[in-house]
C-alpha positions, 0 to 999 in steps of 0.5 A: 096496251100500246101506242100505234106507231102509225096513227099514234092512238093508244090502244085499249087493254087486250087489243091485239097489235101487229108488227109490220116490217118497215125496212129490210135488207138482203143478207148472205148467210155463210155456210156453217159446218157441223152446226146442228147437233142431233142424236141418231136413233135406232129403230127396232121392230119386235112382235108388232112393237117399236123400240127406239134406242138413242144412239151417237151424237151427230152433226149436220152442216148448215148450207147457208144462203141468201135471205132478208134481215129485218132492219126496222119494225113498227107496232100498229093496231088492227085498223092501220095494218092495211094502211102501213102495208100499202105505204111500205109497198108504195115505197118499195115500188118507187125504190125499185123504179129509181134503181131501174131508171138509174141503171139505164143512164 
């Protein structure tokens, strides 16, 4: 059971909920050398059978990059998901127009 953060209704037991992203921001992730550890495997074929032998431990680099991080989410019922997403989309469009308008002056 949960309380919908959009309509404030208390759900029934075992009623599914969804998380809707309300706020997010752009984040630059740094490169991380030797971030992912894995074991190299050696594969040998003999008479139609495959033999795998675990080898040395090796590391791969994580290149980093740019992506979004979630600032805030709300838990909503199935009926409120379209309303919540439409409201958030409308707000994002308004924010985009304000940024475009402020750049021209």
